C-alpha positions as a Python dict, from the first residue, in 0.01 Angstrom:
ca = {
    (1, 'M'): (0, 0, 0),
    (2, 'D'): (-316, 125, 169),
    (3, 'A'): (-486, -27, 473),
    (4, 'F'): (-725, -249, 274),
    (5, 'D'): (-494, -346, -14),
    (6, 'E'): (-355, -668, 134),
    (7, 'V'): (-697, -814, 210),
    (8, 'V'): (-860, -704, -116),
    (9, 'E'): (-568, -835, -322),
    (10, 'S'): (-552, -1173, -147),
    (11, 'V'): (-928, -1238, -132),
    (12, 'N'): (-1029, -1073, -463),
    (13, 'P'): (-1392, -1046, -349),
    (14, 'D'): (-1696, -1040, -573),
    (15, 'A'): (-1863, -794, -335),
    (16, 'I'): (-1763, -565, -50),
    (17, 'F'): (-2006, -443, 214),
    (18, 'H'): (-1855, -153, 406),
    (19, 'T'): (-2098, -66, 683),
    (20, 'A'): (-1872, 51, 966),
    (21, 'S'): (-1873, 409, 1080),
    (22, 'P'): (-1744, 563, 1401),
    (23, 'V'): (-2015, 638, 1654),
    (24, 'S'): (-1991, 831, 1980),
    (25, 'L'): (-2237, 975, 2226),
    (26, 'D'): (-1965, 1211, 2353),
    (27, 'A'): (-2073, 1558, 2238),
    (28, 'S'): (-1720, 1693, 2287),
    (29, 'I'): (-1583, 1496, 1991),
    (30, 'D'): (-1538, 1716, 1686),
    (31, 'P'): (-1783, 1601, 1414),
    (32, 'E'): (-1518, 1679, 1149),
    (33, 'I'): (-1296, 1411, 1304),
    (34, 'M'): (-1573, 1150, 1312),
    (35, 'F'): (-1694, 1225, 959),
    (36, 'G'): (-1333, 1240, 840),
    (37, 'Q'): (-1271, 888, 968),
    (38, 'A'): (-1585, 758, 799),
    (39, 'I'): (-1499, 927, 469),
    (40, 'H'): (-1137, 808, 468),
    (41, 'G'): (-1242, 451, 550),
    (42, 'T'): (-1500, 445, 272),
    (43, 'L'): (-1261, 596, 17),
    (44, 'G'): (-987, 355, 126),
    (45, 'I'): (-1190, 41, 65),
    (46, 'L'): (-1328, 173, -266),
    (47, 'Q'): (-980, 268, -389),
    (48, 'S'): (-837, -72, -294),
    (49, 'A'): (-1122, -250, -470),
    (50, 'Q'): (-1070, -37, -780),
    (51, 'R'): (-693, -89, -771),
    (52, 'F'): (-735, -468, -778),
    (53, 'G'): (-1022, -473, -1027),
    (54, 'C'): (-1304, -604, -812),
    (55, 'V'): (-1548, -312, -827),
    (56, 'Y'): (-1800, -295, -1106),
    (57, 'S'): (-2061, -82, -935),
    (58, 'H'): (-2108, 111, -613),
    (59, 'H'): (-2431, 137, -415),
    (60, 'R'): (-2464, 395, -142),
    (61, 'T'): (-2717, 369, 139),
    (62, 'R'): (-2778, 570, 451),
    (63, 'G'): (-2952, 518, 780),
    (64, 'A'): (-3289, 659, 873),
    (65, 'R'): (-3295, 993, 1046),
}
């Protein structure tokens, strides 16, 4: 079972809003690590939603630059 499976299975949501992403002002942190965490978190919630049949569409947004 993945990190989000228990919640997605028990709640069976109609919608999921995944907006969290790691943020740091510390320039010494490797960007690959930060982006890796964001990517794995996003994939994890999408895979759990797909596994339990509660995703019918996916909408991607991004912040302003």
